N, CA, C and O atoms as a printed pandas DataFrame, in Angstrom:
     atom_number atom_name residue_name chain_id  residue_number  x_coord  y_coord  z_coord
0              1         N          UNK        A               1  -30.405   27.068  -58.148
1              2        CA          UNK        A               1  -31.132   26.990  -59.278
2              3         C          UNK        A               1  -30.380   27.703  -60.949
3              4         O          UNK        A               1  -30.479   27.408  -62.140
4              5         N          UNK        A               2  -29.674   28.705  -60.173
5              6        CA          UNK        A               2  -28.864   29.390  -61.086
6              7         C          UNK        A               2  -27.635   28.525  -61.289
7              8         O          UNK        A               2  -27.256   28.629  -62.456
8              9         N          UNK        A               3  -27.082   27.930  -60.765
9             10        CA          UNK        A               3  -26.295   26.791  -61.379
10            11         C          UNK        A               3  -26.737   25.480  -62.106
11            12         O          UNK        A               3  -26.041   24.916  -62.952
12            13         N          UNK        A               4  -27.985   25.046  -61.683
13            14        CA          UNK        A               4  -28.337   24.312  -62.504
14            15         C          UNK        A               4  -28.949   24.632  -63.823
15            16         O          UNK        A               4  -28.977   23.796  -64.726
16            17         N          UNK        A               5  -29.503   25.986  -63.963
17            18        CA          UNK        A               5  -29.455   26.453  -65.170
18            19         C          UNK        A               5  -28.365   26.321  -66.054
19            20         O          UNK        A               5  -28.243   25.503  -66.965
20            21         N          UNK        A               6  -27.440   27.370  -65.630
21            22        CA          UNK        A               6  -26.138   27.249  -66.234
22            23         C          UNK        A               6  -25.351   25.973  -66.839
23            24         O          UNK        A               6  -24.775   25.867  -67.923
24            25         N          UNK        A               7  -25.526   24.943  -65.684
25            26        CA          UNK        A               7  -25.146   23.603  -66.261
26            27         C          UNK        A               7  -25.868   22.978  -67.476
27            28         O          UNK        A               7  -25.260   22.425  -68.393
28            29         N          UNK        A               8  -27.115   23.098  -67.418
29            30        CA          UNK        A               8  -28.211   22.869  -68.190
30            31         C          UNK        A               8  -27.792   23.425  -69.865
31            32         O          UNK        A               8  -27.794   22.785  -70.917
32            33         N          UNK        A               9  -27.532   24.526  -69.656
33            34        CA          UNK        A               9  -27.382   25.427  -70.666
34            35         C          UNK        A               9  -26.281   24.780  -71.427
35            36         O          UNK        A               9  -26.283   24.229  -72.528
36            37         N          UNK        A              10  -25.014   25.062  -70.251
37            38        CA          UNK        A              10  -23.986   24.188  -71.098
38            39         C          UNK        A              10  -24.041   22.773  -71.687
39            40         O          UNK        A              10  -23.198   22.424  -72.514
40            41         N          UNK        A              11  -25.038   21.936  -71.268
41            42        CA          UNK        A              11  -25.128   20.505  -71.780
42            43         C          UNK        A              11  -25.896   20.931  -73.116
43            44         O          UNK        A              11  -25.673   20.313  -74.158
44            45         N          UNK        A              12  -26.829   22.027  -73.074
45            46        CA          UNK        A              12  -27.666   22.118  -74.412
46            47         C          UNK        A              12  -26.639   22.673  -75.591
47            48         O          UNK        A              12  -26.757   22.508  -76.806
48            49         N          UNK        A              13  -25.597   23.380  -74.874
49            50        CA          UNK        A              13  -24.835   23.705  -76.491
50            51         C          UNK        A              13  -24.003   22.755  -76.654
51            52         O          UNK        A              13  -23.650   22.696  -77.832
52            53         N          UNK        A              14  -23.500   21.938  -75.962
53            54        CA          UNK        A              14  -22.937   20.562  -76.334
54            55         C          UNK        A              14  -23.590   19.847  -77.417
55            56         O          UNK        A              14  -23.008   19.721  -78.495
56            57         N          UNK        A              15  -24.600   19.430  -77.247
57            58        CA          UNK        A              15  -25.739   18.508  -77.664
58            59         C          UNK        A              15  -25.774   19.391  -79.149
59            60         O          UNK        A              15  -25.713   18.819  -80.237
60            61         N          UNK        A              16  -25.853   20.484  -79.037
61            62        CA          UNK        A              16  -26.593   21.109  -80.357
62            63         C          UNK        A              16  -25.123   21.050  -81.314
63            64         O          UNK        A              16  -25.390   20.899  -82.506
64            65         N          UNK        A              17  -23.732   21.135  -81.038
65            66        CA          UNK        A              17  -22.883   21.823  -81.272
66            67         C          UNK        A              17  -22.752   20.148  -81.883
67            68         O          UNK        A              17  -22.476   20.083  -83.081
68            69         N          UNK        A              18  -22.909   18.959  -81.226
69            70        CA          UNK        A              18  -22.668   17.673  -81.702
70            71         C          UNK        A              18  -23.692   17.356  -82.706
71            72         O          UNK        A              18  -23.471   16.401  -83.450
72            73         N          UNK        A              19  -24.592   17.906  -82.809
73            74        CA          UNK        A              19  -25.740   17.495  -83.724
74            75         C          UNK        A              19  -25.451   18.268  -85.183
75            76         O          UNK        A              19  -25.614   17.657  -86.239
76            77         N          UNK        A              20  -25.092   19.401  -85.157
77            78        CA          UNK        A              20  -24.660   20.027  -86.161
78            79         C          UNK        A              20  -23.298   19.290  -86.988
79            80         O          UNK        A              20  -23.245   19.227  -88.216
80            81         N          UNK        A              21  -22.498   18.891  -86.305
81            82        CA          UNK        A              21  -21.281   18.427  -86.653
82            83         C          UNK        A              21  -21.996   16.633  -87.165
83            84         O          UNK        A              21  -21.646   16.141  -88.238
84            85         N          UNK        A              22  -22.781   16.032  -86.403
85            86        CA          UNK        A              22  -23.111   14.915  -86.962
86            87         C          UNK        A              22  -23.970   15.298  -88.101
87            88         O          UNK        A              22  -23.625   14.639  -89.082
88            89         N          UNK        A              23  -25.066   16.192  -88.404
89            90        CA          UNK        A              23  -25.673   16.396  -89.518
90            91         C          UNK        A              23  -24.912   16.485  -90.889
91            92         O          UNK        A              23  -25.260   16.021  -91.974
92            93         N          UNK        A              24  -23.527   17.361  -90.491
93            94        CA          UNK        A              24  -22.478   17.388  -91.675
94            95         C          UNK        A              24  -21.891   16.196  -92.066
95            96         O          UNK        A              24  -21.765   15.782  -93.219
96            97         N          UNK        A              25  -21.506   15.621  -90.936
97            98        CA          UNK        A              25  -21.061   14.167  -91.559
98            99         C          UNK        A              25  -21.764   13.225  -92.269
99           100         O          UNK        A              25  -21.321   12.665  -93.272
100          101         N          UNK        A              26  -23.209   12.966  -91.621
101          102        CA          UNK        A              26  -24.264   12.570  -92.328
102          103         C          UNK        A              26  -24.369   12.665  -93.642
103          104         O          UNK        A              26  -24.388   11.735  -94.449
104          105         N          UNK        A              27  -24.446   13.928  -93.872
105          106        CA          UNK        A              27  -24.696   14.582  -95.372
106          107         C          UNK        A              27  -23.352   14.191  -96.190
107          108         O          UNK        A              27  -23.492   13.943  -97.387
108          109         N          UNK        A              28  -21.961   14.117  -95.574
109          110        CA          UNK        A              28  -21.201   13.481  -96.550
110          111         C          UNK        A              28  -21.297   12.235  -96.583
111          112         O          UNK        A              28  -21.206   11.661  -97.669
112          113         N          UNK        A              29  -21.489   11.574  -95.483
113          114        CA          UNK        A              29  -21.700   10.156  -95.699
114          115         C          UNK        A              29  -22.665    9.265  -96.815
115          116         O          UNK        A              29  -22.592    8.183  -97.397
116          117         N          UNK        A              30  -23.602   10.413  -96.730
117          118        CA          UNK        A              30  -24.884   10.252  -97.377
118          119         C          UNK        A              30  -24.623   10.330  -99.111
119          120         O          UNK        A              30  -25.125    9.597  -99.963
120          121         N          UNK        A              31  -23.726   11.402  -99.295
121          122        CA          UNK        A              31  -23.255   11.506 -100.699
122          123         C          UNK        A              31  -22.125   10.883 -101.297
123          124         O          UNK        A              31  -21.797   11.127 -102.458
124          125         N          UNK        A              32  -21.469   10.033 -100.506
125          126        CA          UNK        A              32  -20.365    8.847 -100.614
126          127         C          UNK        A              32  -21.355    7.644 -100.752
127          128         O          UNK        A              32  -20.787    6.593 -100.455
128          129         N          UNK        A              33  -22.441    7.507 -101.051
129          130        CA          UNK        A              33  -22.980    6.353 -101.487
130          131         C          UNK        A              33  -22.781    5.534 -102.600
131          132         O          UNK        A              33  -22.522    4.331 -102.617
132          133         N          UNK        A              34  -22.924    6.279 -103.489
133          134        CA          UNK        A              34  -22.571    6.511 -105.002
134          135         C          UNK        A              34  -20.940    5.412 -105.033
135          136         O          UNK        A              34  -20.589    4.288 -105.392
136          137         N          UNK        A              35  -20.409    6.563 -104.445
137          138        CA          UNK        A              35  -18.845    6.093 -104.660
138          139         C          UNK        A              35  -18.410    4.784 -103.788
139          140         O          UNK        A              35  -17.423    4.148 -104.157
140          141         N          UNK        A              36  -19.164    4.365 -102.599
141          142        CA          UNK        A              36  -19.224    3.052 -101.886
142          143         C          UNK        A              36  -19.808    2.053 -102.916
143          144         O          UNK        A              36  -19.168    1.022 -103.123
144          145         N          UNK        A              37  -20.754    2.231 -103.456
145          146        CA          UNK        A              37  -21.423    1.375 -104.788
146          147         C          UNK        A              37  -19.913    0.969 -105.635
147          148         O          UNK        A              37  -19.355   -0.117 -105.788
148          149         N          UNK        A              38  -19.599    2.174 -106.029
149          150        CA          UNK        A              38  -18.442    1.967 -107.322
150          151         C          UNK        A              38  -17.609    1.307 -106.743
151          152         O          UNK        A              38  -17.453    0.207 -107.274
152          153         N          UNK        A              39  -16.809    1.539 -105.620
153          154        CA          UNK        A              39  -15.920    0.815 -105.231
154          155         C          UNK        A              39  -16.147   -0.592 -104.615
155          156         O          UNK        A              39  -15.147   -1.220 -104.267
156          157         N          UNK        A              40  -17.490   -1.189 -104.437
157          158        CA          UNK        A              40  -17.426   -2.334 -104.055
158          159         C          UNK        A              40  -17.616   -3.498 -105.533
159          160         O          UNK        A              40  -17.294   -4.676 -105.686
160          161         N          UNK        A              41  -18.304   -2.463 -106.462
161          162        CA          UNK        A              41  -18.317   -3.293 -108.235
162          163         C          UNK        A              41  -16.697   -3.458 -108.497
163          164         O          UNK        A              41  -16.097   -4.458 -108.892
164          165         N          UNK        A              42  -16.201   -2.205 -108.164
165          166        CA          UNK        A              42  -14.936   -2.660 -108.882
166          167         C          UNK        A              42  -13.843   -3.632 -108.138
167          168         O          UNK        A              42  -13.067   -4.330 -108.790
168          169         N          UNK        A              43  -13.864   -3.606 -106.859
169          170        CA          UNK        A              43  -13.219   -4.359 -105.759
170          171         C          UNK        A              43  -13.600   -6.000 -105.819
171          172         O          UNK        A              43  -12.822   -6.917 -105.558
172          173         N          UNK        A              44  -14.881   -6.112 -106.196
173          174        CA          UNK        A              44  -15.212   -7.234 -106.160
174          175         C          UNK        A              44  -15.791   -8.038 -107.501
175          176         O          UNK        A              44  -16.438   -9.074 -107.656
176          177         N          UNK        A              45  -15.219   -7.017 -108.404
177          178        CA          UNK        A              45  -15.563   -7.559 -110.117
178          179         C          UNK        A              45  -14.101   -7.777 -110.723
179          180         O          UNK        A              45  -13.131   -7.764 -109.966
180          181         N          UNK        A              46  -13.967   -7.959 -111.969
181          182        CA          UNK        A              46  -12.634   -8.389 -112.442
182          183         C          UNK        A              46  -11.899   -7.189 -112.914
183          184         O          UNK        A              46  -10.864   -7.477 -113.516
184          185         N          UNK        A              47  -12.153   -5.924 -112.805
185          186        CA          UNK        A              47  -11.545   -4.857 -113.002
186          187         C          UNK        A              47  -10.164   -4.861 -112.111
187          188         O          UNK        A              47   -8.974   -4.783 -112.414
188          189         N          UNK        A              48  -10.793   -4.971 -111.014
189          190        CA          UNK        A              48   -9.461   -4.744 -109.717
190          191         C          UNK        A              48   -8.407   -5.705 -110.065
191          192         O          UNK        A              48   -7.230   -5.357 -110.167
192          193         N          UNK        A              49   -8.777   -6.803 -110.234
193          194        CA          UNK        A              49   -7.782   -8.124 -110.366
194          195         C          UNK        A              49   -6.951   -7.888 -111.416
195          196         O          UNK        A              49   -5.780   -8.262 -111.340
196          197         N          UNK        A              50   -7.510   -7.121 -112.744
197          198        CA          UNK        A              50   -6.926   -6.948 -113.786
198          199         C          UNK        A              50   -6.032   -5.678 -113.515
199          200         O          UNK        A              50   -4.862   -5.720 -113.896
200          201         N          UNK        A              51   -6.495   -4.584 -112.900
201          202        CA          UNK        A              51   -5.211   -3.551 -112.327
202          203         C          UNK        A              51   -4.579   -3.872 -111.539
203          204         O          UNK        A              51   -3.529   -3.243 -111.414
204          205         N          UNK        A              52   -4.835   -4.935 -110.640
205          206        CA          UNK        A              52   -3.560   -5.356 -109.545
206          207         C          UNK        A              52   -2.385   -5.863 -110.346
207          208         O          UNK        A              52   -1.243   -5.429 -110.203
208          209         N          UNK        A              53   -2.720   -6.772 -111.166
209          210        CA          UNK        A              53   -1.892   -7.980 -112.253
210          211         C          UNK        A              53   -1.070   -6.707 -112.946
211          212         O          UNK        A              53    0.156   -6.599 -112.957
212          213         N          UNK        A              54   -1.876   -5.913 -113.432
213          214        CA          UNK        A              54   -0.914   -4.780 -114.504
214          215         C          UNK        A              54    0.043   -4.326 -113.333
215          216         O          UNK        A              54    1.216   -4.068 -113.602
216          217         N          UNK        A              55   -0.415   -4.225 -112.074
217          218        CA          UNK        A              55    0.746   -3.251 -111.057
218          219         C          UNK        A              55    1.579   -4.071 -111.041
219          220         O          UNK        A              55    2.644   -3.814 -111.603
220          221         N          UNK        A              56    1.427   -5.097 -110.519
221          222        CA          UNK        A              56    2.280   -6.471 -110.177
222          223         C          UNK        A              56    3.317   -6.470 -111.458
223          224         O          UNK        A              56    4.531   -6.486 -111.259
224          225         N          UNK        A              57    2.650   -6.446 -113.048
225          226        CA          UNK        A              57    3.489   -6.862 -114.011
226          227         C          UNK        A              57    4.588   -5.748 -114.084
227          228         O          UNK        A              57    5.621   -6.012 -114.701
228          229         N          UNK        A              58    4.441   -4.547 -113.511
229          230        CA          UNK        A              58    5.175   -3.309 -114.092
230          231         C          UNK        A              58    4.660   -2.871 -114.935
231          232         O          UNK        A              58    5.556   -2.377 -115.619
232          233         N          UNK        A              59    3.397   -2.634 -115.571
233          234        CA          UNK        A              59    2.858   -1.917 -116.457
234          235         C          UNK        A              59    2.267   -0.618 -116.095
235          236         O          UNK        A              59    1.874    0.110 -117.007
236          237         N          UNK        A              60    2.168   -0.273 -114.966
237          238        CA          UNK        A              60    1.792    1.277 -114.193
238          239         C          UNK        A              60    3.006    2.246 -114.250
239          240         O          UNK        A              60    4.194    1.992 -114.050
240          241         N          UNK        A              61    2.432    3.367 -114.560
241          242        CA          UNK        A              61    3.686    4.327 -114.236
242          243         C          UNK        A              61    3.850    4.298 -112.410
243          244         O          UNK        A              61    2.970    4.173 -111.557
244          245         N          UNK        A              62    5.192    4.451 -112.279
245          246        CA          UNK        A              62    5.901    4.394 -110.968
246          247         C          UNK        A              62    5.069    5.586 -109.845
247          248         O          UNK        A              62    4.775    5.447 -108.658
248          249         N          UNK        A              63    4.851    6.780 -110.794
249          250        CA          UNK        A              63    4.167    7.765 -110.040
250          251         C          UNK        A              63    2.920    7.504 -109.328
251          252         O          UNK        A              63    2.535    7.878 -108.220
252          253         N          UNK        A              64    2.392    6.793 -110.201
253          254        CA          UNK        A              64    1.095    6.686 -110.137
254          255         C          UNK        A              64   -0.026    6.483 -108.853
255          256         O          UNK        A              64   -0.292    5.281 -108.827
256          257         N          UNK        A              65   -0.525    6.957 -108.146
257          258        CA          UNK        A              65   -1.316    6.738 -106.789
258          259         C          UNK        A              65   -2.170    5.493 -106.816
259          260         O          UNK        A              65   -3.118    5.596 -107.595
260          261         N          UNK        A              66   -2.082    4.296 -106.145
261          262        CA          UNK        A              66   -2.065    3.025 -106.530
262          263         C          UNK        A              66   -2.803    2.307 -104.995
263          264         O          UNK        A              66   -2.697    1.131 -104.644
264          265         N          UNK        A              67   -3.536    3.398 -104.278
265          266        CA          UNK        A              67   -3.717    2.753 -102.681
266          267         C          UNK        A              67   -5.000    1.930 -103.048
267          268         O          UNK        A              67   -5.299    0.886 -102.469
268          269         N          UNK        A              68   -5.778    2.528 -104.124
269          270        CA          UNK        A              68   -6.681    1.601 -104.397
270          271         C          UNK        A              68   -6.629   -0.012 -104.832
271          272         O          UNK        A              68   -7.566   -0.799 -104.971
272          273         N          UNK        A              69   -5.352   -0.195 -104.978
273          274        CA          UNK        A              69   -4.876   -1.396 -105.554
274          275         C          UNK        A              69   -4.458   -2.296 -104.089
275          276         O          UNK        A              69   -4.193   -3.499 -104.095
276          277         N          UNK        A              70   -4.468   -1.543 -103.036
277          278        CA          UNK        A              70   -4.374   -2.370 -101.668
278          279         C          UNK        A              70   -5.457   -3.161 -101.542
279          280         O          UNK        A              70   -6.615   -2.746 -101.586
280          281         N          UNK        A              71   -5.179   -4.122 -101.408
281          282        CA          UNK        A              71   -6.483   -5.176 -100.832
282          283         C          UNK        A              71   -6.915   -4.830  -99.764
283          284         O          UNK        A              71   -8.144   -4.889  -99.718
284          285         N          UNK        A              72   -6.237   -4.344  -98.494
285          286        CA          UNK        A              72   -6.913   -4.023  -97.346
286          287         C          UNK        A              72   -7.351   -2.691  -97.484
287          288         O          UNK        A              72   -8.319   -2.332  -96.814
288          289         N          UNK        A              73   -6.782   -1.884  -98.265
289          290        CA          UNK        A              73   -7.524   -0.377  -98.698
290          291         C          UNK        A              73   -8.945   -0.330  -98.569
291          292         O          UNK        A              73   -9.677    0.197  -97.732
292          293         N          UNK        A              74   -9.199   -1.124  -99.774
293          294        CA          UNK        A              74  -10.466   -0.887 -100.180
294          295         C          UNK        A              74  -11.430   -1.940  -98.990
295          296         O          UNK        A              74  -12.484   -1.609  -98.446
296          297         N          UNK        A              75  -10.845   -2.973  -98.860
297          298        CA          UNK        A              75  -11.726   -3.931  -97.920
298          299         C          UNK        A              75  -11.962   -3.198  -96.336
299          300         O          UNK        A              75  -12.901   -3.437  -95.577
300          301         N          UNK        A              76  -10.927   -2.335  -96.119
301          302        CA          UNK        A              76  -11.006   -1.884  -94.647
302          303         C          UNK        A              76  -11.985   -0.598  -94.734
303          304         O          UNK        A              76  -12.568   -0.111  -93.766
304          305         N          UNK        A              77  -12.056   -0.148  -96.034
305          306        CA          UNK        A              77  -12.878    0.972  -96.350
306          307         C          UNK        A              77  -14.528    0.779  -96.337
307          308         O          UNK        A              77  -15.376    1.515  -95.833
308          309         N          UNK        A              78  -14.694   -0.512  -97.092
309          310        CA          UNK        A              78  -15.873   -1.008  -97.158
310          311         C          UNK        A              78  -16.204   -1.632  -95.689
311          312         O          UNK        A              78  -17.254   -1.246  -95.175
312          313         N          UNK        A              79  -15.549   -2.391  -95.102
313          314        CA          UNK        A              79  -16.003   -2.575  -93.861
314          315         C          UNK        A              79  -16.234   -1.480  -92.525
315          316         O          UNK        A              79  -16.954   -1.777  -91.572
316          317         N          UNK        A              80  -15.542   -0.257  -92.629
317          318        CA          UNK        A              80  -15.365    0.718  -91.897
318          319         C          UNK        A              80  -16.950    1.123  -92.355
319          320         O          UNK        A              80  -17.791    1.207  -91.460
320          321         N          UNK        A              81  -17.267    1.325  -93.493
321          322        CA          UNK        A              81  -18.607    1.851  -93.919
322          323         C          UNK        A              81  -19.888    1.287  -93.207
323          324         O          UNK        A              81  -20.827    1.881  -92.678
324          325         N          UNK        A              82  -19.605   -0.152  -93.377
325          326        CA          UNK        A              82  -20.553   -0.901  -92.967
326          327         C          UNK        A              82  -20.743   -1.026  -91.447
327          328         O          UNK        A              82  -21.878   -1.179  -90.996
328          329         N          UNK        A              83  -20.040   -0.987  -90.920
329          330        CA          UNK        A              83  -19.726   -0.651  -89.528
330          331         C          UNK        A              83  -20.388    0.476  -88.907
331          332         O          UNK        A              83  -20.992    0.396  -87.837
332          333         N          UNK        A              84  -20.263    1.520  -89.593
333          334        CA          UNK        A              84  -21.108    2.829  -89.277
334          335         C          UNK        A              84  -22.230    3.073  -89.506
335          336         O          UNK        A              84  -22.888    3.951  -88.948
336          337         N          UNK        A              85  -22.663    2.215  -90.494
337          338        CA          UNK        A              85  -24.252    2.062  -90.960
338          339         C          UNK        A              85  -24.782    1.370  -89.788
339          340         O          UNK        A              85  -25.629    1.962  -89.119
340          341         N          UNK        A              86  -24.394    0.176  -89.439
341          342        CA          UNK        A              86  -24.236   -0.711  -88.199
342          343         C          UNK        A              86  -24.890    0.210  -86.919
343          344         O          UNK        A              86  -26.024    0.228  -86.439
344          345         N          UNK        A              87  -23.580    1.009  -86.575
345          346        CA          UNK        A              87  -23.586    1.503  -85.499
346          347         C          UNK        A              87  -24.569    2.795  -85.537
347          348         O          UNK        A              87  -25.025    3.172  -84.458
348          349         N          UNK        A              88  -24.959    3.572  -86.855
349          350        CA          UNK        A              88  -25.999    4.395  -86.564
350          351         C          UNK        A              88  -27.517    3.685  -86.249
351          352         O          UNK        A              88  -28.407    4.220  -85.588
352          353         N          UNK        A              89  -27.589    2.239  -86.939
353          354        CA          UNK        A              89  -28.704    1.731  -86.909
354          355         C          UNK        A              89  -28.934    1.370  -85.115
355          356         O          UNK        A              89  -29.950    1.676  -84.490
356          357         N          UNK        A              90  -28.189    0.933  -84.757
357          358        CA          UNK        A              90  -27.931    0.671  -83.215
358          359         C          UNK        A              90  -28.263    2.043  -82.508
359          360         O          UNK        A              90  -29.289    2.092  -81.829
360          361         N          UNK        A              91  -27.488    3.121  -82.620
361          362        CA          UNK        A              91  -28.216    4.666  -81.970
362          363         C          UNK        A              91  -29.550    4.761  -82.354
363          364         O          UNK        A              91  -30.335    5.142  -81.485
364          365         N          UNK        A              92  -29.945    4.524  -83.363
365          366        CA          UNK        A              92  -31.364    4.646  -83.944
366          367         C          UNK        A              92  -32.584    4.081  -82.749
367          368         O          UNK        A              92  -33.683    4.506  -82.394
368          369         N          UNK        A              93  -31.689    2.857  -82.356
369          370        CA          UNK        A              93  -32.907    1.727  -81.518
370          371         C          UNK        A              93  -33.046    2.545  -80.052
371          372         O          UNK        A              93  -34.034    2.543  -79.318
372          373         N          UNK        A              94  -31.996    3.122  -79.878
373          374        CA          UNK        A              94  -32.107    3.725  -78.493
374          375         C          UNK        A              94  -32.952    4.744  -78.018
375          376         O          UNK        A              94  -32.890    5.099  -76.841
């Protein structure tokens, strides 16, 4: 009986810890919704193409961080966001 209680206590601690971490992560993800919307609009709009062309033409400073102009960078990030939403939806069905 005591070993069972200890085992269940350990499981309770594990689940509570996971929930605290997930809660914080969900708060951050929820806070990123507007950023995701703006990145989506930027990537699928004309501005991204114009910025990429300017970069390819050498019009941007060499020391400018330009990961946003990497086609795979934005696309993979937006795809990962959609996958996370799908995963949360599937988890909520269980």
